N, C-alpha and C positions, 0 to 999 in steps of 0.2 A: 805308598805304604804297602808293605808285604803282609797280607793277612795271616799267612802261615807263620811269619815271625811273631806277630802279635799273640797268636794262640799256641806258640811252641810250648811243649811241656817241660823243656829244659830251661833252668835259670840262666840268664845271660849276664855277662860281666858288666858292671857299672849300673845295673838295674836294681831297684828295690823289689825283691821277689815276693809276690803275694799268692803264689800258686801252690807251693808245697806245704804240707803240714808235718813238721818234725819238732822235737822238743826245742824250746827257746834256750838262748844262752842263760845259764844260771851261775851264781857265784860259787866257786869252789868245785865246779864239775871236774876240771882237769885234775885236781888233787884226788878226788874219789877214784878216778880212772888210773892215775899214776900209782896210787897206793895199791889198788887191785892188781895192776899189771906187775908191780914189784913182788907181790905175793905169788902170782902165777909163775913168773920166771925164776923164782927162788925155790919152787917145788922140787923135791927129789926125783919126781917122775916126769920132769919137763921133756926129756927126749921122747919118752913114750907118748906123752901128750901131743907132741907135734908130729910124730911119725906115724901115728895110727888114727883110724877113725874113732870118733867118740860115739858114733851111731846116734842114739837118742838120749844121751846122758847116762851116767853110771847109776846104779841103784841108789847110792847115797845122794847124788845130785837130784834125781827125780823125787826122792823123799823130801828134800829141802824145797823143791819146787812145789810139791803138793801142799806143804805147810804154808808157803807164801800165798798160793792161790786160795787157800781156805779163807783168808781175810776178805776176799771178794765173793767167793761162792757161798760162804756161810756153812760149809762143811769141808772136811778134809778128804779129798778123793784118795783112794788107795794108790800107792806109787806105781803099781803095775797097770794103772789106767792112764798114766801121764807119760807123754813123750816131750822131750825138748827137741825142737826142729829148727831148720834153717830159715824160718820166717813164715809169715802168714801166707804169702803167695805160693811158696813151695808146698805148704801143707794143703792149701786149697786145691792145687793141681792134682795131688794124689787123692784127696778126699772126693773131689768131683768125678775123677776118672773111675774110682772104685764104687762110689755110691750112686752115681748118675747112670752107670751102665752104658751100653752101646746106643747112641742116638737117643738117650733118655731126656727127660724134661727136668729142668731146674727152675724153681720159682724164687723170686727175690722182689724187693721193693722196686717200684717203677723207676725210681731214682736210686742208684746203687753204686757201690764201689767199682771203679772202672776195671780193676783187675779181674773181677768176677766175670764181667762181660767178655773180656779178652780170653780168659781161660776157657770159658764155655765154647767160644768160637773155635779155639784151638783144638778142643776135644770133640767137636761136632755135636755138642749138646744143645738142645733147644732151651732158650732162656725166655721165661715168661714173667712179665712185670705184674706185681700185685698193687692195685691202687692204694695210695697213702693219703693221709691228711696231716694236719699240723702235729698230730701225736704219733704218726708212724703208720704201720700196716693196719688196715681196716679188717678186723676179723671176718666179717661177712664176705668181704672181697676175696680173702684167702680161701674161704670155703667154696666160693664160686670157681676160683682157679683150680682147686682140687677136684671139683666135680667135672669141669670141662677139660682140663689138660692132664690130669693125673700125674702131677710131678712126683718124682722119687725123692727129691731133696728140696728143702727150703734153706737158702742162705739169707741170713738177716743180720742187721747191725742195729739192735734195738736201743742201745745206750749211746747217746750223742751221735746220732746217725750221720753218716757221710753221704750226701753233703748238707742235709737240711738242719742238723743239730737237734732233731726231735728226740724225745725220750719216751719210749713206749710205756704206757701205764701198766701197773701190775696186773690189773684185771684183763687187759688185752693179752699180756704174756700168757696168762693162764688159759685164755680162750684159744689162742693160737696153738699152744701145746696140746690142748684137748682135741682140736681139729686134726693136728698132725698125727696123733694116735689113731683117730678114727679112720684116716685115709692112708695110713701106713707110710707117712712121710718122715724121712730123717731130717733133723734140724742141724744146720751148721751155724753156730752163733759166734759172730766176730765181736769180741768185747775189748777192742783195742784201747778205748778210753777208760776201761774199768778201774784201773789203779789210780787214776787222777780225778775221777768223777765222784762228787759228794752228793748225798741226798738223792740217790737214784735207786730204783727198784733192784731187787736181786736179779741175777741173770736167769734166762729161761732154763739154763742148765741146772739151776737150783730147784726149779719147779718140776722139770721133766728130765732128770739126769740120764734115764735109761734110753732116751731117744735122741739125745743132744750131743753133738760133737762141739766142744767148747774150745775156742782159740783165743789166747791172750798173747799179744805181741808186746815186746818192750820198746817198740819203735816210737811210741808217744810218751812213755813214762820214764825211759832212760835214754835210749839212742838207737836210731835205725841202723847205724853202722855195725852194730853187734850181730845183725842178722839172726835174731833169736825170737822164737815164739814157743809157747807152751800149748800142747794139745791134750785135752782131757777127753777120753773116749767114754761112751756109755758103759762099757765094761771091759775087763781085761781080755775077755774072749773076743769082743768086737775089735779091740786094738790088734790082737794077734792075727785075726782074719784080715784086717786092713793091711797089715805089714807083710803077710805071707808072700803074696805074688810080687811084691816090690821091695823086698828086704835088701836087695843089692843095689838099688838105685840111690846113689849117694847124694843126689841133688837136694834131697830134703833133710839130710843129716845135719845136725848142728855143728858148726865149726868148733873144734876141740877147745881152742883157747877161749872162745866166747862162752862155752859151757862152764869152764872152770872159773872165768871171771864173773859171770852172772851169779853163779852159786856163791862165790865169795862175797859179792855185794849184798846178796840176800842175807847170808849168815851174819854179817857184821852190822846189819841194819842200814847200810849205805843206800841200798835200793829204795827203801822207804823214805829216807831223807831226800834223795834225789827227786823222787816222785812228788814229795811235799813241796820242794822248792820250785819244781816245774809248775805245779798247781798254783802256787802263789804268784809266779810271774805271769801265768796265763790270765789270772783274774785281773791283774794290773792292766794287761794289754786289752782285755775285754772292756775295761772301764774307759781306756783311751778311745777305743773304737766306738763305743756306745755314745760317748759325749760328742765325738766328731759327727756321728750320724743322726744327731737330734733332728727329728722331723722326717727322717727317711723311714722306709718300711723294711724291716729285717727281722730275722729269727736267729736266736743264739742261745747259748747256755753258758753260765759263768765259768765252767771248766772246759769248754770247747776250744780247740786250737784254731777254729775258724768260725766264720759266721756266714749266713745265707742271706744275701742282700737282694731285695726286690728293686727293679729298675723302673723309672717312669716310662710311660708309653713312648716317649720320643727317643728313648735309648734302646739299643740291643746290646747283648754282651759283647759281640764282635766289634761294634762301633765304639763302645766304651774302652775296650782293650786297645784299640787303635788311638783313641783320644788321649789316654793317659801315658802312652809310650813316650812322647816328647818330655814328659815330666819325670822320666826315668823310673816309672812304675810298671811292673809286669803283672798282668792278670791274664786269664784265659777264659774263653767261653765254656759253658758248663755242659755241652752236649756229650762229653765223654762219660757223664754219669747216667745217660739215658739207657735203661735196660729194656725199653720198649713198652708199649701199651698206653702212652700218653704223649700229648704235645708238650714239648719242653717249656717250662715256665720261663718268664722273662726275668731270670735271676742269675746271680753269679756267686760262687763260693770264694770268699776272701780269706786267705791264711793270715792270721794275726801273729804268727810265730816265725815265719820265714824271714821277715825283716830282721836284720842283725841286732838292732838296738830299738829301744822304745822311741827314740827320736826319729829313726827311720820309719817306724810305723806311723808316728804322728805326721811326718812329711807326706807319706803316701796317702793317708786319710784326707789330708788337706787337699791334695791334688784330685782325689776321687770326688770329694764333695763339691769342690769348685766346678768340676765338669758336670756332675749330676744336676747342679742348680742352673748352670748356664745353658745346658743343652748342646747337642752336637753342632759343629760348624757346617753350614749348608754350602 
């Protein structure tokens, strides 16, 4: 058995993929996109749309974006604080390069989004893990990191955290914002689940908008292929200063057709309908997984696209990945989430939405549970 194959980040033909988190298949999705694309290709300015940069969205597009984001933020940010960008990763690369400084320090959860670790490595930034518990970042631990390491930036994912699915309580959000002010730390808040998460606290950006860079991608609530994220800056001045030295770097510009399409979906109400249908499908898949894992130890949230599964002592993530491969199930070890500062827990992240159908998910869960109960072959 090739261990590298078992842990490959790329989905493989003929396998039920449980590695990636993208929106699940929903009824009518093609119609929403076809209708939106028909509108886009029928525009009088189609040639201009295709032949020129959209940069960060037009004034009217950013105004529409600001209004849509207000449903999550609880306030309507000024349009000149909002950029439409080519995705979370592109936005993070620019933000961390500008806010982190030369060889600066970035703090994040000890388990964190793998892209952040890779971007910090690329930029030569020191990444420091903040201890977490079942609720997320421990405020006292963040204070300790601020005292010891003097980070310039905190990157966090407080709502349906990747990979643990934790939701940071409101009191902790306030405490973290207060400490960030005290130590002069800029906050980058990744709220990728924000538009599909119900009954969760307001973002940190709502508590401390003047020190928070808020990123909302459509990769979970509409589709990752659109390569679109919204960036809300602490102020229009901060956004202008961020853009100034990198205004000609097109890597983080939003694709023009995506900008027009997303704006149309928002204006027609289709974006909200898609997000609602995704939320409903995710809740069904969470129920399938929860029933299959009866008696197992795991952590999840009803609106999470994944769950965080604890393994019995006789299993390791790598061994389980190898064991389920003959059942045509693809999972991968979780060490890619390790931002440092802790021993990796004996757990794996399982995507519930990468399987194409509910039956695929059911089949994958049956194979996983069978192996968990039987133990590895010696």
